[in-house]
N, CA, C and O atoms as CSV, one atom per row, in Angstrom:
chain,resi,resn,atom,element,x,y,z
A,1,MET,N,N,105.532,76.795,85.933
A,1,MET,CA,C,106.767,76.129,86.280
A,1,MET,C,C,106.580,74.619,86.269
A,1,MET,O,O,107.466,73.882,85.838
A,2,ASP,N,N,105.426,74.160,86.744
A,2,ASP,CA,C,105.155,72.731,86.752
A,2,ASP,C,C,105.124,72.154,85.341
A,2,ASP,O,O,105.358,70.961,85.147
A,3,GLU,N,N,104.833,73.003,84.358
A,3,GLU,CA,C,104.763,72.564,82.970
A,3,GLU,C,C,106.082,72.758,82.231
A,3,GLU,O,O,106.151,72.546,81.020
A,4,GLY,N,N,107.132,73.160,82.950
A,4,GLY,CA,C,108.439,73.323,82.340
A,4,GLY,C,C,108.743,74.715,81.836
A,4,GLY,O,O,109.767,74.921,81.184
A,5,THR,N,N,107.889,75.669,82.118
A,5,THR,CA,C,108.145,77.043,81.701
A,5,THR,C,C,109.347,77.588,82.462
A,5,THR,O,O,109.414,77.507,83.689
A,6,GLU,N,N,110.284,78.140,81.718
A,6,GLU,CA,C,111.470,78.718,82.342
A,6,GLU,C,C,111.100,80.081,82.921
A,6,GLU,O,O,110.521,80.921,82.232
A,7,VAL,N,N,111.436,80.288,84.174
A,7,VAL,CA,C,111.070,81.517,84.881
A,7,VAL,C,C,112.315,82.115,85.524
A,7,VAL,O,O,113.119,81.405,86.127
A,8,GLN,N,N,112.461,83.424,85.387
A,8,GLN,CA,C,113.517,84.142,86.090
A,8,GLN,C,C,112.860,84.945,87.198
A,8,GLN,O,O,112.087,85.865,86.930
A,9,PHE,N,N,113.165,84.601,88.444
A,9,PHE,CA,C,112.661,85.357,89.586
A,9,PHE,C,C,113.608,86.512,89.857
A,9,PHE,O,O,114.829,86.352,89.837
A,10,ILE,N,N,113.029,87.674,90.109
A,10,ILE,CA,C,113.811,88.862,90.438
A,10,ILE,C,C,113.294,89.411,91.751
A,10,ILE,O,O,112.140,89.827,91.864
A,11,ASP,N,N,114.163,89.405,92.730
A,11,ASP,CA,C,113.863,89.906,94.070
A,11,ASP,C,C,114.246,91.378,94.100
A,11,ASP,O,O,115.414,91.720,93.913
A,12,ILE,N,N,113.271,92.253,94.334
A,12,ILE,CA,C,113.556,93.688,94.310
A,12,ILE,C,C,113.771,94.271,95.702
A,12,ILE,O,O,113.872,95.488,95.862
A,13,ARG,N,N,113.841,93.406,96.699
A,13,ARG,CA,C,114.103,93.885,98.057
A,13,ARG,C,C,115.572,94.288,98.187
A,13,ARG,O,O,116.382,93.921,97.336
A,14,PRO,N,N,115.932,95.031,99.229
A,14,PRO,CA,C,117.337,95.385,99.441
A,14,PRO,C,C,118.202,94.128,99.574
A,14,PRO,O,O,117.730,93.073,99.998
A,15,GLU,N,N,119.464,94.263,99.205
A,15,GLU,CA,C,120.387,93.127,99.213
A,15,GLU,C,C,120.458,92.431,100.569
A,15,GLU,O,O,120.561,91.206,100.628
A,16,VAL,N,N,120.404,93.187,101.645
A,16,VAL,CA,C,120.490,92.584,102.979
A,16,VAL,C,C,119.320,91.631,103.223
A,16,VAL,O,O,119.503,90.586,103.847
A,17,ASP,N,N,118.132,91.968,102.749
A,17,ASP,CA,C,116.972,91.091,102.889
A,17,ASP,C,C,117.104,89.862,101.992
A,17,ASP,O,O,116.755,88.751,102.391
A,18,PHE,N,N,117.609,90.072,100.785
A,18,PHE,CA,C,117.820,88.989,99.836
A,18,PHE,C,C,118.791,87.957,100.404
A,18,PHE,O,O,118.595,86.753,100.235
A,19,GLU,N,N,119.822,88.424,101.068
A,19,GLU,CA,C,120.818,87.511,101.634
A,19,GLU,C,C,120.234,86.650,102.749
A,19,GLU,O,O,120.713,85.540,102.981
A,20,LEU,N,N,119.227,87.133,103.432
A,20,LEU,CA,C,118.614,86.372,104.537
A,20,LEU,C,C,117.720,85.245,104.045
A,20,LEU,O,O,117.791,84.123,104.547
A,21,VAL,N,N,116.877,85.545,103.062
A,21,VAL,CA,C,115.928,84.557,102.549
A,21,VAL,C,C,115.472,84.978,101.162
A,21,VAL,O,O,115.244,86.158,100.898
A,22,ARG,N,N,115.340,83.980,100.268
A,22,ARG,CA,C,114.945,84.263,98.883
A,22,ARG,C,C,114.427,82.993,98.232
A,22,ARG,O,O,114.595,81.891,98.753
A,23,ILE,N,N,113.804,83.170,97.097
A,23,ILE,CA,C,113.391,82.048,96.273
A,23,ILE,C,C,114.644,81.504,95.596
A,23,ILE,O,O,115.436,82.275,95.055
A,24,PRO,N,N,114.835,80.182,95.618
A,24,PRO,CA,C,116.022,79.613,94.957
A,24,PRO,C,C,116.109,80.051,93.495
A,24,PRO,O,O,115.098,80.144,92.799
A,25,GLU,N,N,117.313,80.313,93.052
A,25,GLU,CA,C,117.617,80.725,91.676
A,25,GLU,C,C,117.222,82.165,91.369
A,25,GLU,O,O,117.420,82.620,90.242
A,26,ALA,N,N,116.674,82.889,92.327
A,26,ALA,CA,C,116.322,84.299,92.107
A,26,ALA,C,C,117.593,85.136,92.025
A,26,ALA,O,O,118.626,84.801,92.605
A,27,ILE,N,N,117.478,86.232,91.287
A,27,ILE,CA,C,118.548,87.217,91.300
A,27,ILE,C,C,118.031,88.451,92.031
A,27,ILE,O,O,116.827,88.702,92.082
A,28,ASN,N,N,118.946,89.201,92.585
A,28,ASN,CA,C,118.575,90.388,93.344
A,28,ASN,C,C,118.891,91.640,92.537
A,28,ASN,O,O,120.044,91.910,92.202
A,29,ILE,N,N,117.847,92.394,92.235
A,29,ILE,CA,C,117.994,93.720,91.647
A,29,ILE,C,C,117.088,94.625,92.474
A,29,ILE,O,O,115.886,94.697,92.219
A,30,PRO,N,N,117.651,95.314,93.458
A,30,PRO,CA,C,116.812,96.191,94.291
A,30,PRO,C,C,116.002,97.164,93.434
A,30,PRO,O,O,116.444,97.603,92.373
A,31,LYS,N,N,114.829,97.480,93.918
A,31,LYS,CA,C,113.895,98.330,93.167
A,31,LYS,C,C,114.547,99.601,92.662
A,31,LYS,O,O,114.296,100.009,91.528
A,32,ASN,N,N,115.362,100.226,93.461
A,32,ASN,CA,C,115.974,101.495,93.057
A,32,ASN,C,C,117.121,101.309,92.057
A,32,ASN,O,O,117.727,102.293,91.632
A,33,GLN,N,N,117.429,100.059,91.674
A,33,GLN,CA,C,118.494,99.798,90.703
A,33,GLN,C,C,117.982,99.153,89.413
A,33,GLN,O,O,118.772,98.804,88.536
A,34,ILE,N,N,116.680,98.999,89.300
A,34,ILE,CA,C,116.097,98.338,88.121
A,34,ILE,C,C,116.537,99.017,86.825
A,34,ILE,O,O,116.979,98.341,85.896
A,35,GLU,N,N,116.425,100.315,86.755
A,35,GLU,CA,C,116.766,101.027,85.524
A,35,GLU,C,C,118.238,100.845,85.165
A,35,GLU,O,O,118.579,100.687,83.993
A,36,GLU,N,N,119.105,100.868,86.168
A,36,GLU,CA,C,120.549,100.734,85.937
A,36,GLU,C,C,120.935,99.321,85.514
A,36,GLU,O,O,121.921,99.134,84.801
A,37,GLN,N,N,120.165,98.330,85.948
A,37,GLN,CA,C,120.517,96.943,85.698
A,37,GLN,C,C,119.511,96.238,84.776
A,37,GLN,O,O,119.376,95.015,84.813
A,38,ILE,N,N,118.826,97.005,83.970
A,38,ILE,CA,C,117.779,96.457,83.109
A,38,ILE,C,C,118.317,95.372,82.173
A,38,ILE,O,O,117.573,94.467,81.797
A,39,ASP,N,N,119.582,95.446,81.796
A,39,ASP,CA,C,120.161,94.452,80.890
A,39,ASP,C,C,120.270,93.066,81.515
A,39,ASP,O,O,120.470,92.085,80.799
A,40,LEU,N,N,120.141,92.966,82.832
A,40,LEU,CA,C,120.186,91.665,83.509
A,40,LEU,C,C,118.851,90.925,83.434
A,40,LEU,O,O,118.769,89.744,83.770
A,41,ILE,N,N,117.818,91.621,82.996
A,41,ILE,CA,C,116.479,91.041,82.967
A,41,ILE,C,C,116.195,90.496,81.569
A,41,ILE,O,O,116.210,91.247,80.594
A,42,PRO,N,N,115.936,89.191,81.468
A,42,PRO,CA,C,115.709,88.597,80.143
A,42,PRO,C,C,114.389,89.058,79.521
A,42,PRO,O,O,113.385,89.240,80.210
A,43,LYS,N,N,114.422,89.237,78.218
A,43,LYS,CA,C,113.220,89.649,77.493
A,43,LYS,C,C,112.530,88.464,76.832
A,43,LYS,O,O,111.423,88.595,76.310
A,44,ASP,N,N,113.179,87.318,76.855
A,44,ASP,CA,C,112.676,86.175,76.098
A,44,ASP,C,C,112.103,85.061,76.970
A,44,ASP,O,O,111.830,83.969,76.471
A,45,LYS,N,N,111.918,85.317,78.255
A,45,LYS,CA,C,111.283,84.314,79.103
A,45,LYS,C,C,110.456,84.989,80.183
A,45,LYS,O,O,110.524,86.203,80.372
A,46,MET,N,N,109.685,84.195,80.876
A,46,MET,CA,C,108.836,84.742,81.923
A,46,MET,C,C,109.698,85.290,83.055
A,46,MET,O,O,110.648,84.650,83.505
A,47,VAL,N,N,109.345,86.478,83.497
A,47,VAL,CA,C,110.031,87.144,84.598
A,47,VAL,C,C,109.013,87.354,85.706
A,47,VAL,O,O,107.944,87.920,85.477
A,48,VAL,N,N,109.345,86.899,86.901
A,48,VAL,CA,C,108.465,87.097,88.041
A,48,VAL,C,C,109.214,87.949,89.059
A,48,VAL,O,O,110.230,87.538,89.620
A,49,VAL,N,N,108.685,89.133,89.276
A,49,VAL,CA,C,109.272,90.100,90.192
A,49,VAL,C,C,108.585,89.946,91.543
A,49,VAL,O,O,107.365,89.800,91.619
A,50,TYR,N,N,109.382,89.981,92.610
A,50,TYR,CA,C,108.752,89.884,93.926
A,50,TYR,C,C,109.417,90.783,94.954
A,50,TYR,O,O,110.583,91.160,94.842
A,51,CYS,N,N,108.618,91.106,95.955
A,51,CYS,CA,C,109.056,91.863,97.115
A,51,CYS,C,C,108.458,91.152,98.328
A,51,CYS,O,O,108.036,90.000,98.224
A,52,ARG,N,N,108.419,91.807,99.439
A,52,ARG,CA,C,107.924,91.164,100.660
A,52,ARG,C,C,106.439,90.839,100.589
A,52,ARG,O,O,106.038,89.707,100.860
A,53,PHE,N,N,105.615,91.827,100.226
A,53,PHE,CA,C,104.165,91.641,100.251
A,53,PHE,C,C,103.496,91.737,98.882
A,53,PHE,O,O,102.284,91.542,98.787
A,54,GLY,N,N,104.241,92.029,97.827
A,54,GLY,CA,C,103.675,92.099,96.486
A,54,GLY,C,C,103.216,93.460,96.041
A,54,GLY,O,O,102.711,93.600,94.927
A,55,ILE,N,N,103.371,94.456,96.859
A,55,ILE,CA,C,102.891,95.795,96.508
A,55,ILE,C,C,103.870,96.508,95.574
A,55,ILE,O,O,103.471,96.993,94.515
A,56,LYS,N,N,105.125,96.574,95.949
A,56,LYS,CA,C,106.124,97.262,95.125
A,56,LYS,C,C,106.395,96.521,93.825
A,56,LYS,O,O,106.644,97.143,92.793
A,57,SER,N,N,106.347,95.208,93.871
A,57,SER,CA,C,106.660,94.428,92.674
A,57,SER,C,C,105.611,94.616,91.577
A,57,SER,O,O,105.925,94.458,90.398
A,58,THR,N,N,104.397,94.944,91.939
A,58,THR,CA,C,103.349,95.160,90.939
A,58,THR,C,C,103.708,96.317,90.016
A,58,THR,O,O,103.577,96.200,88.798
A,59,SER,N,N,104.158,97.426,90.582
A,59,SER,CA,C,104.519,98.575,89.748
A,59,SER,C,C,105.793,98.309,88.952
A,59,SER,O,O,105.928,98.792,87.828
A,60,VAL,N,N,106.723,97.549,89.517
A,60,VAL,CA,C,107.953,97.225,88.791
A,60,VAL,C,C,107.634,96.336,87.589
A,60,VAL,O,O,108.142,96.576,86.493
A,61,ALA,N,N,106.804,95.319,87.779
A,61,ALA,CA,C,106.432,94.439,86.670
A,61,ALA,C,C,105.721,95.228,85.567
A,61,ALA,O,O,105.994,95.021,84.385
A,62,ARG,N,N,104.832,96.112,85.941
A,62,ARG,CA,C,104.133,96.944,84.954
A,62,ARG,C,C,105.134,97.806,84.186
A,62,ARG,O,O,105.041,97.926,82.964
A,63,ASN,N,N,106.077,98.398,84.887
A,63,ASN,CA,C,107.109,99.213,84.254
A,63,ASN,C,C,107.926,98.385,83.259
A,63,ASN,O,O,108.238,98.862,82.168
A,64,LEU,N,N,108.271,97.160,83.624
A,64,LEU,CA,C,109.046,96.310,82.727
A,64,LEU,C,C,108.264,95.994,81.456
A,64,LEU,O,O,108.827,95.991,80.362
A,65,ARG,N,N,106.977,95.730,81.600
A,65,ARG,CA,C,106.141,95.439,80.428
A,65,ARG,C,C,105.964,96.672,79.556
A,65,ARG,O,O,106.161,96.612,78.342
A,66,GLU,N,N,105.596,97.780,80.166
A,66,GLU,CA,C,105.207,98.962,79.409
A,66,GLU,C,C,106.377,99.794,78.891
A,66,GLU,O,O,106.263,100.426,77.841
A,67,ASN,N,N,107.489,99.803,79.603
A,67,ASN,CA,C,108.583,100.706,79.238
A,67,ASN,C,C,109.874,100.030,78.804
A,67,ASN,O,O,110.794,100.694,78.326
A,68,HIS,N,N,109.949,98.711,78.967
A,68,HIS,CA,C,111.212,98.026,78.666
A,68,HIS,C,C,111.038,96.800,77.771
A,68,HIS,O,O,111.951,95.984,77.649
A,69,ASN,N,N,109.875,96.673,77.150
A,69,ASN,CA,C,109.637,95.587,76.203
A,69,ASN,C,C,109.935,94.202,76.793
A,69,ASN,O,O,110.579,93.365,76.161
A,70,ILE,N,N,109.455,93.988,78.008
A,70,ILE,CA,C,109.563,92.685,78.658
A,70,ILE,C,C,108.124,92.213,78.866
A,70,ILE,O,O,107.556,92.388,79.944
A,71,PRO,N,N,107.542,91.615,77.832
A,71,PRO,CA,C,106.100,91.327,77.834
A,71,PRO,C,C,105.648,90.285,78.851
A,71,PRO,O,O,104.481,90.275,79.244
A,72,LEU,N,N,106.539,89.422,79.277
A,72,LEU,CA,C,106.161,88.364,80.211
A,72,LEU,C,C,106.632,88.666,81.632
A,72,LEU,O,O,107.036,87.764,82.364
A,73,ALA,N,N,106.576,89.936,82.013
A,73,ALA,CA,C,106.946,90.347,83.371
A,73,ALA,C,C,105.695,90.379,84.239
A,73,ALA,O,O,104.701,91.023,83.903
A,74,TYR,N,N,105.764,89.680,85.346
A,74,TYR,CA,C,104.636,89.584,86.274
A,74,TYR,C,C,105.113,89.827,87.691
A,74,TYR,O,O,106.296,89.672,87.996
A,75,ALA,N,N,104.200,90.205,88.541
A,75,ALA,CA,C,104.485,90.347,89.975
A,75,ALA,C,C,103.987,89.097,90.686
A,75,ALA,O,O,102.947,88.542,90.333
A,76,LEU,N,N,104.729,88.667,91.676
A,76,LEU,CA,C,104.302,87.547,92.511
A,76,LEU,C,C,103.232,88.067,93.457
A,76,LEU,O,O,103.512,88.822,94.388
A,77,ARG,N,N,102.005,87.648,93.197
A,77,ARG,CA,C,100.873,88.136,93.980
A,77,ARG,C,C,101.100,87.849,95.454
A,77,ARG,O,O,101.381,86.714,95.838
A,78,GLU,N,N,100.978,88.863,96.260
A,78,GLU,CA,C,101.126,88.818,97.713
A,78,GLU,C,C,102.548,88.492,98.161
A,78,GLU,O,O,102.776,88.213,99.338
A,79,GLY,N,N,103.495,88.525,97.244
A,79,GLY,CA,C,104.905,88.529,97.550
A,79,GLY,C,C,105.511,87.276,98.158
A,79,GLY,O,O,104.929,86.192,98.149
A,80,LEU,N,N,106.711,87.481,98.688
A,80,LEU,CA,C,107.494,86.392,99.241
A,80,LEU,C,C,106.826,85.755,100.451
A,80,LEU,O,O,106.973,84.555,100.679
A,81,LEU,N,N,106.111,86.526,101.209
A,81,LEU,CA,C,105.430,85.959,102.381
A,81,LEU,C,C,104.412,84.907,101.951
A,81,LEU,O,O,104.345,83.833,102.549
A,82,GLU,N,N,103.629,85.199,100.934
A,82,GLU,CA,C,102.650,84.224,100.446
A,82,GLU,C,C,103.340,82.996,99.861
A,82,GLU,O,O,102.865,81.873,100.034
A,83,TRP,N,N,104.470,83.208,99.161
A,83,TRP,CA,C,105.260,82.095,98.634
A,83,TRP,C,C,105.667,81.174,99.794
A,83,TRP,O,O,105.571,79.951,99.691
A,84,ALA,N,N,106.116,81.774,100.884
A,84,ALA,CA,C,106.548,80.984,102.042
A,84,ALA,C,C,105.390,80.201,102.653
A,84,ALA,O,O,105.585,79.104,103.176
A,85,ILE,N,N,104.218,80.751,102.587
A,85,ILE,CA,C,103.045,80.066,103.153
A,85,ILE,C,C,102.554,78.964,102.217
A,85,ILE,O,O,102.297,77.844,102.659
A,86,ASP,N,N,102.422,79.276,100.923
A,86,ASP,CA,C,101.803,78.343,99.977
A,86,ASP,C,C,102.768,77.372,99.305
A,86,ASP,O,O,102.414,76.216,99.073
A,87,ILE,N,N,103.969,77.817,98.992
A,87,ILE,CA,C,104.884,77.023,98.177
A,87,ILE,C,C,106.021,76.408,98.991
A,87,ILE,O,O,106.342,75.232,98.821
A,88,ASP,N,N,106.620,77.189,99.860
A,88,ASP,CA,C,107.791,76.740,100.611
A,88,ASP,C,C,107.609,76.971,102.102
A,88,ASP,O,O,108.163,77.921,102.655
A,89,PRO,N,N,106.834,76.107,102.759
A,89,PRO,CA,C,106.549,76.318,104.184
A,89,PRO,C,C,107.767,76.230,105.089
A,89,PRO,O,O,107.699,76.624,106.253
A,90,ASP,N,N,108.886,75.718,104.572
A,90,ASP,CA,C,110.117,75.664,105.371
A,90,ASP,C,C,110.880,76.991,105.365
A,90,ASP,O,O,111.821,77.178,106.137
A,91,MET,N,N,110.472,77.893,104.501
A,91,MET,CA,C,111.130,79.200,104.436
A,91,MET,C,C,110.856,79.946,105.742
A,91,MET,O,O,109.708,80.016,106.182
A,92,PRO,N,N,111.906,80.509,106.373
A,92,PRO,CA,C,111.717,81.205,107.651
A,92,PRO,C,C,110.961,82.518,107.474
A,92,PRO,O,O,111.531,83.509,107.017
A,93,LYS,N,N,109.700,82.525,107.830
A,93,LYS,CA,C,108.845,83.688,107.617
A,93,LYS,C,C,109.276,84.898,108.447
A,93,LYS,O,O,109.017,86.037,108.058
A,94,ASP,N,N,109.921,84.668,109.566
A,94,ASP,CA,C,110.363,85.781,110.402
A,94,ASP,C,C,111.522,86.553,109.763
A,94,ASP,O,O,111.832,87.659,110.205
A,95,LEU,N,N,112.162,86.002,108.747
A,95,LEU,CA,C,113.262,86.688,108.066
A,95,LEU,C,C,112.816,87.416,106.808
A,95,LEU,O,O,113.595,88.140,106.190
A,96,ILE,N,N,111.548,87.217,106.432
A,96,ILE,CA,C,111.040,87.846,105.214
A,96,ILE,C,C,110.780,89.306,105.494
A,96,ILE,O,O,110.345,90.037,104.604
């Protein structure tokens, strides 16, 4: 991102959690709706999938790469909580 790479963040947590706190510019596609909303996920840019701790997003990112031809799909290692600690310390961690 620092080098200008365009990234689409996808929050796979439930909508109620997304409404409380999220990475700016992220879109919300709950994990159980990924297959139904696959057309919302770009195939031509980096996609970073995240959840609370990074566990569920790992399997979703792998699924996007292996089954949906989205080669630049990655999971945010250690999830939104780590983002709040390392990148955005003003993010309310108690709402994650």
